[in-house]
C-alpha positions in Angstrom: 0.0 0.0 0.0 1.4 3.4 -1.0 1.5 5.9 1.8 -0.9 8.8 1.3 0.9 10.8 4.0 4.0 11.4 1.8 3.8 14.2 -0.8 6.2 12.3 -3.1 3.6 9.5 -3.6 0.8 11.9 -4.6 0.5 12.9 -8.3 -2.1 14.8 -10.2 -4.3 12.3 -12.1 -4.1 9.5 -9.5 -7.3 7.7 -8.5 -7.5 7.9 -4.7 -9.8 7.7 -1.7 -10.0 10.8 0.5 -11.7 11.8 3.8 -13.4 15.1 3.8 -13.2 17.4 6.9 -16.9 16.7 8.0 -16.3 13.0 7.7 -13.1 12.7 9.7 -14.9 11.3 12.7 -16.9 8.7 10.7 -14.0 7.9 8.3 -16.4 8.0 5.3 -14.2 7.9 2.2 -14.8 9.6 -1.2 -13.2 8.3 -4.4 -11.9 10.5 -7.2 -9.1 11.7 -9.4 -6.6 14.3 -8.0 -6.8 17.7 -9.8 -4.6 19.7 -7.4 -2.3 19.0 -4.5 -3.0 21.5 -1.7 -0.4 20.5 1.0 3.0 22.1 0.4 4.9 20.2 3.1 6.8 17.0 2.4 4.5 14.9 4.6 1.4 15.2 6.9 0.4 12.8 9.6 -3.3 12.8 8.5 -2.7 12.6 4.8 -1.8 15.0 2.0 -4.7 17.5 1.3 -5.9 17.4 -2.3 -8.7 18.7 -4.5 -10.4 16.2 -6.7 -11.6 16.8 -10.2 -15.2 17.0 -8.7 -14.0 20.0 -6.6 -14.2 18.0 -3.3 -11.2 18.7 -0.9 -9.9 16.2 1.6 -6.9 14.2 2.8 -5.6 11.1 0.9 -6.2 7.9 2.8 -5.7 5.3 0.0 -4.1 5.4 -3.5 -6.2 3.1 -5.7 -4.4 3.7 -9.0 
């Protein structure tokens, strides 16, 4: 499993599962394709923040692609 907490593993166009801010407690995941990487740091303990092509913003939990 590729680590979604490391920015080097995240690329625009990857198919991923993210958790949105309102769903952090429940852990509900949303699938989509990365349109933009929003986290500028090398890593983040909760996952790199991205915007999907659908416009949804969240932190990467799983890389499916």
